[in-house]
FILUM-147969 format. One record per atom (N, C-alpha, C): residue number from 1; residue in three letters; atom name; x, y, z. Coordinates in steps of 0.05 Angstrom, whole numbers. Atoms other than C-alpha are relative to their C-alpha. Layout:
(rec NUM ALA CA (X Y Z)),
...
END
This chain:
(rec 1 MET N (8 -16 -23)),
(rec 1 MET CA (824 -1074 -186)),
(rec 1 MET C (25 12 13)),
(rec 2 GLY N (-22 -15 -13)),
(rec 2 GLY CA (866 -1029 -142)),
(rec 2 GLY C (14 -14 23)),
(rec 3 LYS N (-18 10 -21)),
(rec 3 LYS CA (917 -1040 -89)),
(rec 3 LYS C (-13 0 28)),
(rec 4 ALA N (11 -4 -27)),
(rec 4 ALA CA (875 -1018 -29)),
(rec 4 ALA C (-13 -26 10)),
(rec 5 GLY N (13 24 -8)),
(rec 5 GLY CA (834 -1082 -27)),
(rec 5 GLY C (19 -22 7)),
(rec 6 ARG N (-21 21 -6)),
(rec 6 ARG CA (895 -1128 -30)),
(rec 6 ARG C (14 6 26)),
(rec 7 VAL N (-14 -8 -24)),
(rec 7 VAL CA (930 -1089 24)),
(rec 7 VAL C (-19 -3 24)),
(rec 8 LEU N (19 2 -21)),
(rec 8 LEU CA (867 -1086 67)),
(rec 8 LEU C (-3 -30 9)),
(rec 9 LYS N (4 29 -6)),
(rec 9 LYS CA (857 -1162 63)),
(rec 9 LYS C (25 -11 14)),
(rec 10 THR N (-25 9 -12)),
(rec 10 THR CA (930 -1175 80)),
(rec 10 THR C (2 10 29)),
(rec 11 VAL N (-2 -11 -26)),
(rec 11 VAL CA (928 -1129 140)),
(rec 11 VAL C (-21 -12 19)),
(rec 12 MET N (21 11 -17)),
(rec 12 MET CA (862 -1155 166)),
(rec 12 MET C (7 -29 8)),
(rec 13 GLN N (-8 28 -7)),
(rec 13 GLN CA (888 -1227 162)),
(rec 13 GLN C (23 0 19)),
(rec 14 SER N (-24 0 -17)),
(rec 14 SER CA (955 -1210 194)),
(rec 14 SER C (-7 8 29)),
(rec 15 TYR N (6 -10 -27)),
(rec 15 TYR CA (923 -1174 253)),
(rec 15 TYR C (-26 -11 11)),
(rec 16 GLY N (24 12 -10)),
(rec 16 GLY CA (861 -1216 261)),
(rec 16 GLY C (-24 18 3)),
(rec 17 ILE N (23 -18 0)),
(rec 17 ILE CA (812 -1161 245)),
(rec 17 ILE C (-21 -10 -20)),
(rec 18 SER N (21 11 17)),
(rec 18 SER CA (746 -1187 219)),
(rec 18 SER C (-13 23 -17)),
(rec 19 GLN N (14 -19 17)),
(rec 19 GLN CA (706 -1153 164)),
(rec 19 GLN C (-22 14 17)),
(rec 20 GLY N (21 -12 -17)),
(rec 20 GLY CA (650 -1142 215)),
(rec 20 GLY C (11 20 20)),
(rec 21 LYS N (-12 -18 -20)),
(rec 21 LYS CA (696 -1110 266)),
(rec 21 LYS C (9 26 -14)),
(rec 22 LEU N (-8 -24 15)),
(rec 22 LEU CA (725 -1062 214)),
(rec 22 LEU C (-24 16 -8)),
(rec 23 ALA N (24 -14 9)),
(rec 23 ALA CA (656 -1046 187)),
(rec 23 ALA C (-13 15 24)),
(rec 24 ALA N (12 -13 -24)),
(rec 24 ALA CA (630 -1031 258)),
(rec 24 ALA C (16 25 8)),
(rec 25 ALA N (-17 -22 -7)),
(rec 25 ALA CA (690 -986 271)),
(rec 25 ALA C (-4 23 -20)),
(rec 26 MET N (4 -20 21)),
(rec 26 MET CA (674 -949 206)),
(rec 26 MET C (-29 10 0)),
(rec 27 GLY N (28 -7 1)),
(rec 27 GLY CA (599 -947 218)),
(rec 27 GLY C (-14 -6 -26)),
(rec 28 ILE N (11 8 26)),
(rec 28 ILE CA (583 -983 153)),
(rec 28 ILE C (-7 -30 1)),
(rec 29 GLY N (7 28 1)),
(rec 29 GLY CA (557 -1051 132)),
(rec 29 GLY C (24 -17 -8)),
(rec 30 ALA N (-22 18 6)),
(rec 30 ALA CA (604 -1110 129)),
(rec 30 ALA C (3 -7 -29)),
(rec 31 SER N (-1 7 29)),
(rec 31 SER CA (586 -1122 56)),
(rec 31 SER C (18 19 -15)),
(rec 32 ASN N (-19 -19 13)),
(rec 32 ASN CA (625 -1059 38)),
(rec 32 ASN C (29 -9 4)),
(rec 33 VAL N (-27 10 -5)),
(rec 33 VAL CA (688 -1086 71)),
(rec 33 VAL C (5 -25 -16)),
(rec 34 TYR N (-2 24 16)),
(rec 34 TYR CA (676 -1153 37)),
(rec 34 TYR C (7 7 -29)),
(rec 35 ARG N (-5 -8 28)),
(rec 35 ARG CA (674 -1119 -31)),
(rec 35 ARG C (28 11 -4)),
(rec 36 TRP N (-27 -11 2)),
(rec 36 TRP CA (739 -1082 -18)),
(rec 36 TRP C (21 -22 3)),
(rec 37 ALA N (-20 21 -6)),
(rec 37 ALA CA (777 -1141 12)),
(rec 37 ALA C (1 -22 -22)),
(rec 38 ASN N (1 20 21)),
(rec 38 ASN CA (755 -1187 -45)),
(rec 38 ASN C (2 13 -28)),
(rec 39 GLU N (-5 -15 25)),
(rec 39 GLU CA (770 -1134 -98)),
(rec 39 GLU C (-23 0 -19)),
(rec 40 ILE N (24 -3 17)),
(rec 40 ILE CA (699 -1130 -123)),
(rec 40 ILE C (-4 30 -6)),
(rec 41 ARG N (2 -29 4)),
(rec 41 ARG CA (700 -1054 -114)),
(rec 41 ARG C (23 13 15)),
(rec 42 ASP N (-21 -15 -13)),
(rec 42 ASP CA (755 -1005 -99)),
(rec 42 ASP C (-12 21 18)),
(rec 43 PRO N (8 -22 -16)),
(rec 43 PRO CA (747 -958 -41)),
(rec 43 PRO C (10 27 -12)),
(rec 44 SER N (-9 -26 9)),
(rec 44 SER CA (750 -884 -58)),
(rec 44 SER C (23 10 17)),
(rec 45 SER N (-22 -11 -16)),
(rec 45 SER CA (808 -842 -33)),
(rec 45 SER C (-10 9 28)),
(rec 46 GLU N (11 -8 -25)),
(rec 46 GLU CA (763 -814 21)),
(rec 46 GLU C (-5 -24 18)),
(rec 47 THR N (5 24 -15)),
(rec 47 THR CA (744 -884 42)),
(rec 47 THR C (25 -13 10)),
(rec 48 VAL N (-26 10 -9)),
(rec 48 VAL CA (816 -905 45)),
(rec 48 VAL C (9 15 26)),
(rec 49 MET N (-6 -16 -24)),
(rec 49 MET CA (826 -849 96)),
(rec 49 MET C (-17 -10 24)),
(rec 50 SER N (17 11 -20)),
(rec 50 SER CA (766 -876 135)),
(rec 50 SER C (9 -27 10)),
(rec 51 ILE N (-11 26 -7)),
(rec 51 ILE CA (795 -946 133)),
(rec 51 ILE C (24 3 19)),
(rec 52 LEU N (-24 -5 -16)),
(rec 52 LEU CA (860 -920 160)),
(rec 52 LEU C (-7 10 28)),
(rec 53 ALA N (9 -10 -27)),
(rec 53 ALA CA (825 -882 217)),
(rec 53 ALA C (-12 -22 17)),
(rec 54 ALA N (12 23 -15)),
(rec 54 ALA CA (785 -944 236)),
(rec 54 ALA C (21 -19 9)),
(rec 55 LEU N (-22 18 -7)),
(rec 55 LEU CA (847 -987 235)),
(rec 55 LEU C (16 12 23)),
(rec 56 GLU N (-15 -14 -22)),
(rec 56 GLU CA (882 -936 279)),
(rec 56 GLU C (-14 -4 27)),
(rec 57 ASN N (16 4 -24)),
(rec 57 ASN CA (826 -942 330)),
(rec 57 ASN C (1 -30 9)),
(rec 58 LEU N (0 28 -7)),
(rec 58 LEU CA (826 -1018 327)),
(rec 58 LEU C (28 -11 8)),
(rec 59 ASN N (-27 10 -4)),
(rec 59 ASN CA (901 -1031 324)),
(rec 59 ASN C (20 18 -14)),
(rec 60 PRO N (-19 -18 13)),
(rec 60 PRO CA (953 -977 312)),
(rec 60 PRO C (21 -13 -17)),
(rec 61 ASP N (-20 15 16)),
(rec 61 ASP CA (1003 -1029 286)),
(rec 61 ASP C (-12 -8 -27)),
(rec 62 ALA N (13 7 25)),
(rec 62 ALA CA (952 -1052 234)),
(rec 62 ALA C (-2 25 -18)),
(rec 63 ALA N (2 -24 15)),
(rec 63 ALA CA (942 -980 213)),
(rec 63 ALA C (27 7 -13)),
(rec 64 ALA N (-27 -7 10)),
(rec 64 ALA CA (1017 -969 206)),
(rec 64 ALA C (7 -19 -23)),
(rec 65 GLU N (-6 19 21)),
(rec 65 GLU CA (1023 -1033 165)),
(rec 65 GLU C (-16 6 -26)),
(rec 66 PHE N (16 -7 23)),
(rec 66 PHE CA (965 -1013 120)),
(rec 66 PHE C (12 24 -15)),
(rec 67 ARG N (-12 -24 11)),
(rec 67 ARG CA (996 -944 109)),
(rec 67 ARG C (26 -7 -15)),
(rec 68 LYS N (-26 8 12)),
(rec 68 LYS CA (1065 -975 94)),
(rec 68 LYS C (-5 -15 -26)),
(rec 69 LEU N (4 17 24)),
(rec 69 LEU CA (1039 -1027 45)),
(rec 69 LEU C (-15 16 -22)),
(rec 70 TYR N (16 -14 20)),
(rec 70 TYR CA (989 -980 11)),
(rec 70 TYR C (17 22 -14)),
(rec 71 MET N (-17 -21 11)),
(rec 71 MET CA (1041 -925 1)),
(rec 71 MET C (25 -10 -14)),
(rec 72 SER N (-24 10 12)),
(rec 72 SER CA (1097 -970 -21)),
(rec 72 SER C (-5 -9 -29)),
(rec 73 PRO N (2 12 27)),
(rec 73 PRO CA (1110 -988 -94)),
(rec 73 PRO C (-5 -30 2)),
(rec 74 ASP N (6 28 0)),
(rec 74 ASP CA (1085 -1057 -111)),
(rec 74 ASP C (25 -18 2)),
(rec 75 SER N (-24 16 0)),
(rec 75 SER CA (1155 -1083 -121)),
(rec 75 SER C (11 -3 28)),
(rec 76 GLU N (-10 2 -27)),
(rec 76 GLU CA (1171 -1069 -48)),
(rec 76 GLU C (-19 -16 18)),
(rec 77 THR N (19 14 -17)),
(rec 77 THR CA (1108 -1103 -20)),
(rec 77 THR C (-1 -29 -7)),
(rec 78 GLY N (2 28 9)),
(rec 78 GLY CA (1116 -1167 -59)),
(rec 78 GLY C (-27 -6 -13)),
(rec 79 MET N (27 4 13)),
(rec 79 MET CA (1047 -1156 -89)),
(rec 79 MET C (3 4 -30)),
(rec 80 GLU N (0 -3 29)),
(rec 80 GLU CA (1033 -1163 -162)),
(rec 80 GLU C (-15 26 -7)),
(rec 81 SER N (14 -24 9)),
(rec 81 SER CA (1013 -1100 -198)),
(rec 81 SER C (-23 -7 -18)),
(rec 82 ASP N (24 5 17)),
(rec 82 ASP CA (948 -1093 -237)),
(rec 82 ASP C (8 -2 -29)),
END
């Protein structure tokens, strides 16, 4: 699976953002956030932009961290590549 789910889960844990809170901010069901965070399904590129916008509304620092980790090469984030 892709990098977005790993990054999302890390950011949500670091900033105390629940799946339900992110889902509500995005206007979607929490099951979608669960699937991304647990790498069951990758969010589309459009959805990644929606995730970023929702994080920006919830916590700008979380959004900045998501952007940084998502855009960085895996070797810089300490995350394993696929």
